N, C-alpha and C positions, 0 to 999 in steps of 0.2 A: 590355692591357685584358682583364678577365675576361669569360668568356662569360655572357650573360644566359640565363635560362630562356626557352624558346621556347614559344609557344602551339601546342599540337598541331594538326596538320592533320587533316581528317576521315579521311584514308587512312593515318594513322599506326598503329603497333602498338597504342597505347592504345585508339584508337577501334575497331580491328578486334577486339581482345580483348573490349572492352565488348559488342560485338554477340554474340559467342559466349557469354559468361557471362550475359548478360541474356536470351538466348533461352530461352523457357519449355520448349522441347523438349530442351534439354540437361539433364544430370544433375548440374549444379553444386550443391555444398552450401556452407553458410555456417557458420563457427565463429569463436570468439574465442580469442585468446591473451593471457594476462596478461604484464606486463613480466617478462622473465627466463625465460619458458617457451620451450623449443625448438620450432621448426616441424619440422625434421629435422636429423640429424647426418650427418657424413661416413661413408660406408660403407653407409648405409641404401638400400634399394631405392627407386627413383623410380617411384611408381605414380600420381602426379597432377601436374597443372599448377596452380600456385597464383597467385592474383591478389590483391595487397594492396589492400584497399578503404580502410582508415584505419589510422593508427598508423605505426610504423616498425619495420623488421627490420634486425638487424645480421648481417653475414656475417663468419665467422671461418674462416680457413684453418689447417689443421694441417700442421706440418712435423715430420718424424721427430725425436724426442728433445726437442722444444720445445713450450711451451704454445701453444694456438691464438692466432693474432694477428688483430687487428681489421683487416678489409679495407675495409669501407665499409658503406653502408646501402642498403636497398630502400625506396623511397618509394611512397605511394599511387598506384595506377594502373599499377604496374610488375609484371611477371611474375617468378616465381622458380621454379627447378627445371626450366626448359625444356630445358637442355642434356642433363641426365641422362635426362630422359623420352624425348626424341627419339632419343638415342643408345642407349638401353636399357642404360645403365650405372648403377652406384650413385652417389649424391651424393658430391661431392668436397669439400664444405665444410659447416660447421655454420651453420644459420640460426636466430637467436634473436630473440625480440621485445624490442626496446629499450624499448618502452612498450606499454600495452594496445593491441591491434591486432585488426582484423576482416579475415578472409581468406575468399576463395572458392576452393574446390577443385574441379577438374574431373578425373575419373578418366581414365586413359590411353585406354581404349577410346572414351569419349565425346569426348575431344579429337580423336582421329584421325577419328572419324565427322564431327565438325564441320568439320574442314579440308577434307573432300571437297566440301562445298557452299560453303565460303568459303576458297578457296585463297590469298587475299591475307593471311590470318592466317599461313600458313606462310612466305610471302615475307617478311613483316615480321619474323617470328621468326628467320628465317635471317639477315637483316641484323643483328639484335641479337646473335645467337649469334656471327657473324663478328667483330663489334666486340668482344664480351666475350672471345672466344678470343684475339684479337690483344693485347688489353690485359691478359689473364689476371686479370680482375676477378671471376670466378665470380658475376656477376650483381649486383655492388654498384656504387653510385655514391658520390661523395665525400660525407663528412659535411658538413652545413651548419649544424647546430644544436649549439652547445657550451655547457656549463655551467661557470662559474667559482665555486667554493664556497670561502669563506674558512675557513682553519684557524688564524687568527692574530687578535690583538686589534685591530690597526690595519685600517682599511677597505681594501678592494682595488678599490673602484669606479674610482679614478683610473687604476690600472694597466689595468683592462679597457677603459676609455675610450681609453687610448693604443693598445691593441691594435686596437680598432675603427677608430680614426683611420688606423692603418697599413693596415688592410684596405681602407678607402675610398680611400686613396691608390693602391692597386693598380687602382682602377677598378671595384670591386664595391660593392654596397649592403650596409650592415650596420646592424643594429638591436640596441641594448642594452636588455634588459628587466630591471627590478628588482622588488623586493618589492611594489610597488604593483599588480602584475598578479595578486596572489594570489587575488583574488575573481573573476577573469574566467572566462567560460565557455570550454570547450575549443575551441569554434568560433573564438573570437577568436585563440587561440594558433595555430591552423591558418592563419588568414588572414595573420597576421604572417609565419609561416614561408614561406608561398607567395609573399609580396610582396617578399621580400628574398633576396639571394644568401646571406647569412649572418646568423644570429641568435645573440647571446651573452646567456645568462642569468647574472646576477650575484647572489650571495647572501652577505651578511656573516655573521660568526660568531654574532651575536645574533639571527639570523633562521632558527631551526631548521625551522619549518613550510615556509617558502618554500624553504629549501635542500633539503628532502625532495622537494618538488614539482619543483624543478629537476633533481634526480638522476633522476627518472622521466620527464622531458620531453625530454632531450637525446640527441643521437647519440653524443656522447663527453663525458667529464667531466674537468675539471681541478680538483684540490685545490691551493689556493694557501696556502703556509705560510711561516713565518719560519725562516730557516736556523739561527738561533742559539737557538731554543727547542725544547722537546720537543713532539711532536704531542699535541693534546688527546686525552682518553680517548675521546670520542665524536665521530666525523666522519661526516656523512650521505653515505657512499658507497653504491654499489649493486653488490652481487655478483650477477653473472649466472649463476654456477655453472659447473661443467665446465671451469674454468681460463680462461674467456673474459675477457680483460683489457679492461675498459671505462674504467678510470680512469687518468689521468696525474697527475703531480705537478709543480708549479712552486714552487721555493723562491726567495723574494725575499730579498735581503740589502741591508744598508745600504751606501751608496757608500763609506763609510770602511773597509769590509771588503774587502780586495783580492781574496781568493779564496774560493770556496765551501768550506763545511765542514759537518760534522754530518749529512751526507746519509744515512749508513747507518742512523741512528736512525729517520728517516722511512721509509726503504725497508722496514725490518723491521716497522714499524707498519702501513703501507698496502699494501705489495706492488704498487706501480703497474706498469702496462705500460711506461711511459716516464717519464723525469724530466728536468726542465730547470732551469737556473739563470738568474736574471735579477737585475740590479741595480735597486734602487728608483729610479724616475725616468729610467732610461736608455732613450733612444729606440731605440737599435739593438737592445736586447734585446726591446722591445715589438714591433719590426718582425719579429724572428725568430719570436716566438710567432705573429704574424699569418701568416707564411709557413707555419708548421706547420698552422695552422687552414685555410688556403686551398689546401693541397697544392702550394705553390710552394717549399717548403724544399728545399735542395740537399744531397744526400749524395754523399760521395766515398769510393770503395772502391779500395784499392791492393793488388795481388797480391804474393805472395812472389817471390823471384828472386835471393836472395843479393846479391852486390855489384852486380849489374845493377839492383837496386831503387833505386840512387842516382838512376835516371832519374825516379822519382816526385818527387824534390825539384824538378827542373826543371818537372814538370807542375804542382805546387802554385804555384810562382812565376808560371808563365804564366797560370794561372787568376786569381790575385790581380791580375796586371797587366791582365787583361781586365775587372776589376771584379766578378768572381764572389765572392759571399759564401758560405762553406761553413757548413752548419748541422748536419750529421751526418758523422762520420768513422769509418772502420774499415778493417781489413785483416787480412791473414794474413802471418805471418813478418816479413820485413823491411819489407813493406808496412805492417804494423801499427806498426812502429817509426817510420817516416816519418809516418804519419797521426797519431800521438800528439802530434807537435809542434804542428800547427795547433789540435788539440783542447785543448791546454794554453794556447793563446794566444800561442805563440811566433811572432815575426815571421819572414819569409823568411830574413833574415840570421841570426837566432838559430838557426833550424833548420839552416841551412848550417853554421854554426860548431860546433854541438853534434854533428852527424853526422860532420863532419871529425875532431873531437877523439876521438869514441868509436870510430870505425871506420877512418878513414884513417890517423891518426897512431898508433894504439894496437895494431895487429895483433891483433884480437880472438881469433883462433884459434891464437895462437902458443904457448899453454901445452899442448904436446903431452904425451900420456900413453900408457902401455902400453894397447893397445886391448882392455881387459877389458870395459868397458861402452861406451866411445866413444873417438875419436881424441884428444880434448882433455878437460881437466878442467873447462873452462868457468868456472873461478874468475875469470879475467880478464874474461870477458863479464859475469858477475854483478857484479863491481866496477864496471864501466863503467855498467851499468844502474842500480846504486845511486847512483852519482855524478849520473846524469842525472835520475832520478826520485825518489830518496829514499823518503819514506814516503807519497807521494801515493796516495790511493785513487781508482780509476777513477770511482767515483760522484761524487767531488768535482771532476772535471774540468769546466771552464767550458762545454764543448760535449759533447753526447752522443757517446760513443766506444765502440767494441768492438774486441777482438782475438780471433782464432780460433786455437785449438790443436786437436790431434787426440788424442782420448781412446783410448788403447790398451786400456783396461779394458773400455769399453763398445763400442768400434768406431764411435763417433760423434764429431762435432765438439763442441768445448767452446767456448761463446761467453762471453768474459770481459767483463762490463759493470760489475762491482764487485770490490772486493778490491784488494790492492797492485798498482799498475801494473807495477812492476819484476818481480814474480812472474809476472804474465800475459805480459809480454814475454819473460821467460826461457823460459816454456813454448812460446810461439808461434814462437820461433826455434830450438828444440832439434831440429835435424835428426838423425834416428836414425843412429847410428854416428859422427857428428861431435861432438855434445855429449851428455852424459848426459841422460836424460829428467828431468822434474820430477814429483815425487809431491805431489799436492795433494788433501787430503781423501780419501786412500786411492785416488786415481785416478792412473794413470800417463799423463802428458801429454807429447806431442812436437810437433814443428813442425806448424802448422796446414795447411801446404801438402801434407802427406801425404794428407789427405782432401779438403780444400777450399782450393785455392790462391787462388781469386778469389771471395770470399764475398758476392756481390751479393745473394743471396737473404736473407741475414741483414739487410742494409741495407733491403731491401724490406719486411721485417717492421716496421722502425722508422720508415721514411720513405715517405710516399705521394707525395712530390714527385719531381722528376727526380733520376736517379742518374748521376753521372759515374764511369766506371771506367777505371783505368789498369792494363793487364794485360801482364805479362811472361811469361805461361805458356808460350808456344811460341817464345820468343826463344832462339836458340842460345846456350848458356852454357858449353859444354865445348870446349876447344881440342884437336882430334884430334891435332895434331902432338905435343903434350906427352904423349899416351898411346901413340902409335905408337913414339916413341923417348924413353922416360923417362930422365932423367939418372941417373947413378950417385949413390950415397949421398953420397960426399965432395963431388962437384960441386954437388949439391943443397944441402948444408950451407954450403959456402964461398960460394955465390952469394947466400945470404940468402933463397932461395925457401922455405926451411923455415918462415918466419914465416907464410906463407899456408896451411901444411899440405901434406902430400904430395898428388900428383895424385889419389889415391883419394878425397880429400875432394871434389873436383869431381864424381866419379862418384856418390858418396853424395848430395851436395846436388842434383844434377840428377835423380837417380832419385827423390828424395823430392818433387820439384816437377812431375813429369810428370802432366798431366791428360788424361783421355780426351777424345776429340773431342765425345762427347755431353754430358759434364759441362761442358766448356768452352763449348759452344754454349748450353746452358741458362744458364750464368752470364752470358754476354755478352748474352743476350736481355733480361736484367733491367736493362741499362743504357740510358740515353737518349742518352748521349754516350760513345762508346768511344774510348779513346786507346791506341795500340799503339806505344810507343817501340821503336826498333830500334838499340840501341847496338852498334857494331861493334868487334871486337877486345877485348871485355871478357869475361874468364872469370868464371864464377859465384862464384869464390872470390878474385878479384883485387881486394882492398880498396883498393889504391893507385891504380887507374885511376878517378878520381873526376870531374874536370871534363868530359871528353868524354861520359861517361855522363849526367851532369846536363844537359848541352847537348842531347843526343839527346832526353831527355824534354821539355825546353822546346820544342824544334822540333816534336815530334809533337803536343803539346798546342796550340801555336799554329796548326798546320795543321788540326787537328780543329775548333777554334773558328772558323776562317775559313770553314768549310762551313755554319755556322748562319745562318739567316735571321731570327733574333730572339733575345731574351734567354734565358739559361739557365733562370731560374725558371719561365717559362711553356712550356718546351720540351715537357714531358709533356702539358700541356693542348692545345697546338697539334697535337701528333701525334694525340691522341685525337679532337680535332675534325675533323682531316683524314680520319680513318677513317670517320666518319659523314657527311662532307660539310658540316659546319658551318663557318662563317667567324667565328672569334673576333675578328677585327678589325672586324667590322660587327655590333655588338650589336643585338639586337632591342629595340624600345621597352620601357621598363620597365613592369612591371605596376603597377597603381594601388596606392600605398602606404597602409598603415594610418596615419591622421593622428596626429601627436603635437603637443602644445601648443608654441607658439612659444617660442624661448629654451631648449628642451631638445633639442638636436641628438642624434639617435639614441636618446635615452632615451624610453621609453614609459610613459605614465601613462594607462591605458585607462579608458574609461567602462564600468561594469559592464553586461554584456549583459542585455537584457530576457529574461524567461522566455518 
């Protein structure tokens, strides 16, 4: 059951701030921002406390080497900038007006003077700051108003209705607004948004004026296109500037079309923050988009770990057995290889069979070479990846997927979300010294585990819902006995152990996947369910020990799932509610809904407001 909006008590933060800002003795000032105009950017000095009176603000977090990603929204009555102001530090995020907004600003000195006479303000702010710090939201709440704008000739209304029905099936209220609301007053839109958990604006391709209004009215925008046609020349998107990604893409395809295609053309034209594939009329795909809208989509992140990453296969199987639907997938090194299977739609049995064929039966590191660049030529690995993935483009994968490699040219991670899947995989598993690096667009790329072995922060940029992480970062992967008493060359060759590479391969692989405690702690903090498989007796390069490692992953996932007191999709919401003392299982009475004519469930046909 989704949490309902609660009616503020007189002693809440909103009421306390209202007393401060409405006090004539304070030095609060009023100003307006137009849609797309920044309130402040990361790194700027925090010299005021802001209170949003009307409109909506978007919060965007910056990560090194990446575009700012959309965190969420600030709604009317909510403060922004309080953490940096009280801590005396620069702002850590960009805050941009999503629509025309009115804001009150209280200078730092005036704020601290006010809290001397009204200490309850600081108490309520402290509660809010604690909640935001734990959730790492930088002042944002979940988006609740979404626009669906058609970029194809066929209507998209039926698709949006299925998404709305799936949202309601979760226990939330949802309203679909179409072009008939074009002449309504702004107060009417505000009443609708305040009366429902989620509002979906839908605009068809032949409704340009309404589409433009939708783009200015929503928290986040979906462009809905046809996978087999080229994008239209003019699409009413809204560029917020500064690299702030506000628009996502949904490509619908005919049920007779088995797999997505042509995605790159749309990405080049729109440059969306995220993209999704859906089959026309498919209920499961509509439910997935509904989970994305409601922040209940599930992301799975798998770490690197060499042969020990076989454990992730057991993790995936256990999650599926528990009924968990995965919506986003990604990983580093061998974790990325395993995660690609579910993202391509492989069943658990197919994933098992393909990994066995490619790594267990094929001795991937057996093509040893003189160590000029690396211990192996990696030709065998390249052939195995080509057999598994062919010419598949990551952008055309049915589910959103990413792989991480380490860019030795820039010293940063490289996030692969489009381009040939086999090339991204080859880069992500290129452990320095073991396999030659991959040169891509003039950049030298090696194993993702070198810089980021457990890339949960990348997943958090894509998915606002719960994140499941399976991490092998600190599992022992090198057999000390084999290093203390290494075999002679002739015994090593006669025994067949040469097929796994010499013992130095273990040292190189393990050295490349060691993560600092601070980095590992940050990565694990981004998960909502952390799974830590503990395979015993498995060397990091022992590709033949398969079944026991998979079983260890399955057991670890089953044990982690057994600790939960509710379904995975609402895990993040339940945790957030617990931090502020809310009870999501006992919703507040619904606010009075804006009436709609009978026979038009969720669809709004408003009466024009009087002047």
